[in-house]
N, C-alpha and C positions, 0 to 999 in steps of 0.2 A: 100745738110748737110753739106756738108765742107764747104760751105760761112756762116752758121747760128754756128760749134764751133768757126770758127777763129771771129764773129764774138760778140759771149758771150766771149774770151780772150781782147779781145779792150776794150770791156764795161769796167771787169776785173779791166782790169790795168790800163785804164783813170775813177776807184774810191778809186784809191792806193788798190788795192785787190791780194792779191797770187790765184788760182785758180790747182789744182791737178786735173789730169786729170784720173774716173774714172772708165772711160769703160762703162761708160752708168749706175752706180751704184751711188746710195747719199753717200755720203762721211760721214763719224765717225763723233760720233759726241765726241768732242773733250770733256774727262773725268773729273771737277775741279778738282783740284788740291782739296788733304783732309787736313782738315784743322788740326792747329793745335790746339791739346789737354789743353787748358791755366791749367796747377793745383795749388794750392794755396798753400804758405811756410806756412806750421804750426804755429804757435810762441809759441817756446820752454813755459814748464809747466811751470807754478811757485808754487817754491819749498815754502813744508811746513814750519810755523816757532814751538818750541812747548820749554813752560823753562825745563832746568836740574831740574830746584825746583822750587813748592809752595810755592812763603816769602810771610807777611804778608804784603797788602795792601796797601798803596802809602795814605798816608790823602788829603778829600777831597780837602784844596787847595794847599798837595803838588804835586799832580795833574794836577790838574788847571795850577797852576805856571808853569809843565813841558809842559804840550802842548799850553800856551800862547809860552813861550822861539823857540820853532821849530816849531811853525804857522809865524813867526819870522825872527828866524832864521836860522832852519832846523833843522837836528842833527849833531850834530857839536861833536861829540861823537862817534867814529862805536860802533856797539853790535858786544858783543865775544861768534862767532859758534865754534862749535865740529865740523861742517865741512860744505859742499862745492859741498852735496847733493840736492837728492829730499825732505828729508828731514833733519832740520839742527836745532840740539837743543840750548836752547841759553841761556848762562852760564851769560851775562851783558846784559842786555838792552832792558830787557819785555817792561817794561812799553813806554820806548823809539823806540822798534821797530810799538808797538800798537798806536803809536802818528799820526808815521810817512807813516802809510797806513790808514788811517782815514784821517787827511788833502791832501794825493796826493804827500808826498815826497817821495826820495832816502832816505835809511835809509842805510849808507856805512856800513860795518864788519873789520871782522879782524875772521880769521880761529886756534882755537889750537883745530889740530888735534890727540894730539902726548897724550894726557889722558886720564887713565882709569875715569872706573864708577865714583871707589869711589877719584879719584881725582878731576875726573868734580864736584861732588858735595861741595866736597871740598871748590876746589876753586870761587864755585858759595858765598857759606856760610863769607868767605872773601872778597871781594868783595858789597857782599852785607854790610857787615856790616861794613866796613871801607870810604862808600860810603852811605845812611842810611839813615835818622833822626830813627833811631831800639828804645827804650827807653829800656831800664834794662833787659827787663823781657822774651823784644823780645830779646834781642840778649843770654839771660844767655836758651831758648828758640829752636832757633840756639844748641849753645856748646852742650843741652842736643839731641839733631836731631845726631849729629856731634859725641857723645857718644850711642849712640843706634846704631850707624851706623857702630866706627871700633873701641871699649868696649878694644879690645884688644892693641890700639893703646895707647902711654906712654900721658899724661895727658906735659911732654911737648911737643910733639913732636901735638899734640891735638892744643896748647894756639901755634907757632909760626905759623899753617894749619890757622888755620883762624881768627891772629891778633890778640889775644885776653891774658889780662892776661896769667900768670900760674893759679897764684890764684884762679880766677874765675872759670876755667875750673876743679881745683879737686874739691870745695864748691859744683860745680854742679856735680859732681860724685859720691861724698856723698849722695844728697841726691836721686842722680838715685840708690845706692847699696843700701843705706837704706829700701829704699818699694819695692827692689826687679827690679827694669828694668828690669839694669844691673847684670853684673857677677860682688862677688868680688875677684879680680884674683892672684894672684899672685904674675905674671909675665905680665910685656907690653913692644910692639921692638918702642924699640926710629926710629929717625930720621936717627938715623950710621947702623938702620934695627939689630942689634942687642936686647936682649930680658935681660930685669934684673928686680932683685925679686925689686918690690913696697914698699916704703916707712910703710904702711901695711899689711902687710897680717892677716886682722882680719876678716877670718870664720864666725866666734859665733855672729861678730855685739858687740863685746863685749865695753860700751864707759861706764867709770865711773861717775856715776851719783855725785852730787857738794853736798859737806855735806850738806851748806845752800839752796840747790835747797829740798830737803826733812824736813828739818826745820821751811822751808818756807809754808808746805802744812798742820807738824802732829800741827802747828801751827793755822790755820784757821781749822783744819777740827780733828772733836774726832769723834774716832775708842770702839767701843765695843768686847771684846772678841778677840779673834787670830789673830794673823797680820799673813800672807800670804806670802813670801818675789817669789815667783814661776820662776825668771830669779834671784839668788839675784848675778853671777859675783863674786868677788872680794868680797860683801857684808860690803858694804859703801852703802847700805839706812838697810841692818840688824843693824849696829850698829846705829844709829840713833834712830833708832827702838827702840830697847834696853834701849839708855839714859834717852830715855824716855819714860822710864819703861814697852812697849810694853811686851807681852809678843809674842817667833818671830818665824815662819816654817819657817825655809830655805832648797831652793832644787836649784838647778844649771843643766841645759845638761850639763857638762860640769862635774859632778862631776852624772851620773846618772840614773840622771830623769829628763822623755821627760813629761813635762806639758802640753801638746798639747792628752798624751796618762792618764795622771793623773785623774784615780777617787773620790779618797778623798773629801773631801769638809772642809772649813775651814770659819767663821765670815765672815772672812772682805780677801781683794787676795792686794797690792801694790806691782807695783814694772816701772819698767824700761826694756819692753818689747825692746825682737831684731823686727826692724819697719818692715824690713817685711813682720812677721809676727803677725803684732801689730791687725791687724783683727780679725788673731782665734784667739790669744789669746781671747783679749776681750771677744768673742765669750763664746767658752769652760769657762774664769769666771765666767762670769754669770751665767752658770749653777751650779760652782761650792761652791759663796760664797753665802751664807748668808743671809748676810745685807750689805754691800760694794764695791764697788772694783774702787780702784784708780790710775790712769799709766801716766805717762808724757808721754807725748806725742807733737810729730811737728803740729804747729797750722793746718798747710793743711789736717791732717788729717778730715774735716769735706770734704773733696771733695772725690765722690763719690757717684754714683748715688741706687749704694744697702744698702748704711750706714744708711738708714732713719730710721729700724727698728734698726738698733744699741741703738740709743740717744731719743729712745721716744718709742719704742716699752714695748712686750713680761713684762712691768710686773717687768719693770729694770732698770728705765729712768733714761737720764742724767738728774746729777742733780745742779753741780758746773764746771763754770774750772775756774779755775786762772792760771791768763798767767802773765806769769816775762814781765815787761817793756824791761826787754831789756837781750840781746839772753846768752844763757848761757853755758859756754864751757865745753865740753866735756875732762877729757884728760883720754890718751890710754898711757902706756909702752911697748915701743919696741925695742929693740938693745939699749936695756938702755939712748933711750930718753922718755921724757914726754912729748908727741903731746898730742896738742890741735884740736877741732874740738867746733866754737860757732852755736848756731837755735836755730830760733823761737819756745819755747815751753812753756805747759801748764804744770795742776797740769788738766787733766780730770777721775771728780769724777759722780758715778754711784749712785744709792743706790735701793735697793729692796721697794716697794708698795710707792715712794716721789711719790709723787700731785700736786707736787705748779709745778709754770715755771720754765725750767734751767736759773741760771744767773750765773755771766761774775764776776770774783771779778780781777784784777791789781796787782802784788802780785811789788811793789819796791826792783830794785834788787841792791840795795846800798853794798853786801859783790866779 
């Protein structure tokens, strides 16, 4: 038995293997080492981008030119974003980012994280006005958007923020005030944060109608019977009507008569209405006038999905528009100053029972 064990040890040693005495038991099998788990490294989630503003689209030529430039040269001007987080809002460079992603190019970024929401939107408008080839109307629309968001900012502050002339902001502000889109404020906030009285605090939307504008209407259109001026203001229209020997009735909100609550009738109504209430004035005037209604209105009074019936329906249709070939200037005396404001206007004339097609005549504005 001993000889047999010795023989096994010699044979194992000859084969280069170590032997361990098991005292007659089978050696335990060695457990294989546990395999290391392979863990995949997760790639960081790509950030999501969205524009701060929805701006007018680029023209097809501009899109093609920008795309070709990026395809050849890559993105040379970094885009401007509000953060480096998972959601990044693009202040400037939305189209550059879009084309870079399509072409598989890197898009460098500059982070501007120290702005509040109003400042972000103002900066986005300013950069796009300066960089892009926007039309005049598109620029004015961006100014209008800014005024709607921050009507309490002074026109000078908005102009400097957008890089737009102060006069342009003033003109757009007046249009929005006339249509009632923004309120007429007595005080606005300047660049220094101080609140100052506006140049014109015109809460009743009073603008003096030029004498020659009224004469142009009366030289072209006849009115039978009494003429009611329902928003007479300082009487500029009434004076011309009397000079043309019309019998005139004159009322105004400032003298105690709210036309929209009036129930009296008249043969004709002629007025330059407050524009924020122009549609209401017209609807009510057509109920009270027996023959004609003539109103001095901006040319864009045509706009509005619900105005079709006002122009054509209800047996009191639009007869004629007398359009001024040049802008009319409306004046207002405020704090000792005579202030002028120009606009594209025309006389809109409705006639009860009129059955022909409405026409447009032009008034050469030589005065």
